[in-house]
C-alpha positions as semicolon CSV with decimal commas, in nm:
position;residue;x (nm);y (nm);z (nm)
1;M;6,819;10,950;5,583
2;R;6,906;10,599;5,701
3;I;6,998;10,517;6,063
4;I;7,295;10,279;6,061
5;Q;7,360;10,255;6,435
6;K;7,191;10,409;6,738
7;N;7,226;10,403;7,115
8;T;7,087;10,629;7,389
9;H;7,291;10,941;7,306
10;R;7,451;10,886;6,966
11;A;7,352;10,777;6,618
12;L;7,536;10,717;6,293
13;V;7,329;10,803;5,986
14;S;7,372;10,807;5,610
15;F;7,221;11,090;5,407
16;K;7,275;11,171;5,038
17;G;7,588;10,955;5,021
18;K;7,752;11,108;5,329
19;Y;7,778;10,996;5,692
20;Y;7,693;11,191;6,006
21;V;7,713;11,139;6,382
22;V;7,419;11,278;6,578
23;S;7,527;11,339;6,938
24;D;7,300;11,422;7,234
25;N;7,463;11,562;7,553
26;Y;7,133;11,637;7,737
27;S;7,145;12,012;7,668
28;E;7,182;11,999;7,289
29;T;7,190;11,751;7,005
30;L;7,434;11,826;6,726
31;V;7,510;11,671;6,385
32;F;7,873;11,627;6,276
33;P;8,023;11,496;5,950
34;S;8,178;11,151;5,998
35;D;8,320;10,853;5,815
36;S;8,128;10,529;5,763
37;S;8,259;10,394;6,096
38;G;8,120;10,687;6,296
39;N;8,447;10,870;6,351
40;I;8,379;11,245;6,346
41;I;8,589;11,410;6,076
42;D;8,495;11,773;6,148
43;Y;8,374;11,916;6,480
44;C;8,197;12,208;6,312
45;E;7,832;12,108;6,352
46;V;7,616;12,096;6,041
47;G;7,278;12,050;6,210
48;G;7,089;12,004;6,535
49;G;7,044;12,258;6,812
50;R;6,994;12,339;7,179
51;G;6,705;12,186;7,368
52;L;6,662;11,900;7,118
53;T;6,679;11,528;7,187
54;L;6,839;11,264;6,969
55;N;6,498;11,131;6,869
56;E;6,367;11,477;6,780
57;V;6,658;11,538;6,542
58;L;6,625;11,192;6,384
59;E;6,246;11,216;6,350
60;N;6,266;11,567;6,199
61;W;6,579;11,525;5,988
62;H;6,445;11,761;5,719
63;A;6,443;12,041;5,978
64;W;6,749;11,961;6,191
65;G;6,983;11,764;5,962
66;P;7,242;11,904;5,722
67;R;7,124;12,079;5,408
């Protein structure tokens, strides 16, 4: 997993040739498929969960990222 862009509550990452937006809204952090510019292409989450922070998902991508 490679972090392309990151701010306080959102990150754009590349993983296995695909792009994902990781979004933190204070109660949950979810992973969504995106394009290379960070535009979400499907709002059906593919990773993340409740009670997680952006950094927790990024630091534990093997557990919280897409499979």
